[in-house]
N, C-alpha and C positions, 0 to 999 in steps of 0.2 A: 599719501594724506598729499595734497601741494600744502607747500608754506605758502603759512600766512603776510599776504602783502603788506611790508611796513609803510605806519602812513607820518610821511617828513615833510610836514606841513616850514613853509619858511617863516624868516622867526618868531620861532613857538622852542624852548628849551627844551631842551636833550636832559635823558640822565643816562649813561652806558654803565655795561658791564663788560669788561673781553677776559674768560674763565682762560686760566689753561687745559689741556683736557684734561680728563679726570682727576683735576682739581694738581694737577705738577706743578712743580717751580716752574715759572716763564720768569724767571729771575733771580741768579747764578752771583751777580758781582756788583759794585759799586757803576763799571763796565757799562751791562747792562743796562741799564735803569735810566743814564747817560743816553744807550745810544739810544731806545724809545722815545722819551722826552725832546729830545733834536729830529727825530722822525715827526716826532705828530707837531710840534713844532709848523716845521715842516710844508708837511699833507695837508693843516689844519690851515695855514696860508695860501698854497696852492689851491684848496678846491670850495674854500670861500666859506669855514668855521670858525667861530665866534670860542674857546673854550676861556671859559668862567672860574671851576673849580677841579681838581683833581685830587687823587690817590695811588703813588703806583705800592701792590700788594706783592706780598714773594709772589703768588701765583693770578693773583686778578689782577686788574684795574679798572679802578672806577671813575668817569667823564658830568662833569656837563659842561653841553656847550648846546650853541642857534646854527642852527645853518644863516645861510643866507644866499643860494639857492639851493635848488633841485637840487635833489639826493645829492646833497652836498655832505649829509656825517657818512652813508655806505659810499663814496667812494673813497673820500682820508680812512677810515679804517678796514674797509679791504686794500687798500694802499701802504700803510701801517702796518697790518699782519703780514702778508706774502715781506715784504721787504724783515721783517726784523726775522723774524721765520727764516729765511735763506740768510740772518745774521749769527742769530739762536746755530743754528743749527754748523751751517764751517767753523765756529769758533770753541764749538764744545763735539767736533766729529759727530751727528747725531742724521740723523733722518727721521722722511716724516712730520707725520704730524701736530703740531707743540697748540693751536688752541680752542677751544671743549666749542667747533659751530660755530652760530651766527653766534655775532654778542648782542644784550639784550639791552633793550631800552623799552624807555617811558615816555611821553612826551608831557606838562610838568604845567603850573597852572601858574601862570609869574608869582598875583599878590597875592595866593597862601601857601608857595607851596616854596616857592622858586630859593628863597633863603633858609629853609629844613632843610632843604639840597646840597648850602652849602656843607651845610652841620651837617646832617649824615655821612657823607663823602669825605670831609674831613678831621671829624672823630672815627674814624676806621678804625684804624690802630689805635686805637683808648679801646676799643668794642675786643679789636683781637688780644686784649693785654700784650699789647707791646710795646707798649707808651701808658706814662700816667698821663700827660699831658701832650696837646696834638703840634706844640711849640715843635716837644720833642722829637715830629718825624717828621726827616727831611723831604719824601721822597712825594710832599703835599704839598696846595696851595695856600695850606695854612698862613706857612713862615710872607707871604707872597702878598695871603687880605687880610691878615690882621697884625702884623710885624714890618707889613711896607719894602719886605725884596723888591727886590726892580728882579719881572721875568720879562721876556718876548712872546713867553705861553703866552702867555693870562690878559685875556682882557676883559678890564671891568663888567660885567651885566649894569643898566643902568638900573637896578632897584637893589644894589648891591651902592652904585652912588650917590643914593639916595636917603642913604641912612644915616646921613651927617654929611652938612657942604663944604665941608677940611679934609682932608687925610688922615692927620693925624686924630681929633673927632671919631672918625668915621672907623679909623680900626678899634678905638680908643671900647669904642662903645663895639663894634665889632666884636669883639674879644670878653667880655660882658653876655656876649651871646652865647657861650661855650663853659659857662659857669654849674650851668649843670647840660645833666647827657636828655640828647632827646627823650621822649615820650615812649612807652614800647609800642605801644597801636599807631605810631605816628612810623621807624622804624621798618612795620611791619606791613604797613597801608604800601613805602613805598615796597619795599623787598614783592609783594603781589603783584603792584603794577609791572614794573621792570619786572619779574618773570613771567610776564603775560602778555606785554608788547600792549599794557594798557596808557590809560591817561593819570594821573594824582590831582587831583583838583577839585573843586564842589560838580556839583549836577548843574550847575549851567555850561561851566569849562565843559565837558563833556558833551553836555550835548552840541555846544557848535563847532567842536571835532570832529565827532561824528557828523556832523550837516559837510562840515568844510571835506574830510577826504573820505565821505560814504563806509566805515569803516569801524567796524564799533568798540565800542571804552568802555566797556564794563561786561565782568566776568555773562559768562553763557546759563543756564540758569536750566539745573538738571532735570530731567525725566520731563516722560509728553506729556503735550503743551494740555490745562485742561480738555472737558469737551464742551462744543459750544449745544447752548440750547437747541429742538428739535424746534 
């Protein structure tokens, strides 16, 4: 069966997941994280992709980003995937694949879901019981977005900047968003949309994306269509 074509409209944020093959570790040392982050920064700049939020886990990566030109995200992910596999195989004297096929992705409605995706991504280490507070995890964007850590990788999204006009107050408001865990239904909706390559947002947003891209953004109904009356 042919692969479903990706919808990559310019200026629409996307949530991406890149997993290790069979959930195997793709980061085993601090140098691995540093190498991946460096190439991500370079290729994001080269292919004009704005990175807003990220987390590098032991066996997968989450990114929230916005392409500024056609096919920018696909080019970025292909390039970093190949570059990192070469590095990883050379470093650990191994061969073969590292990633679990193509990365997963979904389009994100800015108004209702973008900040939810920030939280979903940066709370990943907490949900995985690796840390109690997202500020304790080094390899995510939380320290940048919530604490003001300098980063050449991060491009703040206008919706994030709109939280408050001043930087310190914005960070305070942003941290307050993390006092509670995400609603379980939101988590499930994000996972379903990303794994199926759909869009997360309201019906109006999905209608607009379907018209723009010609790609279905809702799960297909299972079963035969109802018979039409004669």
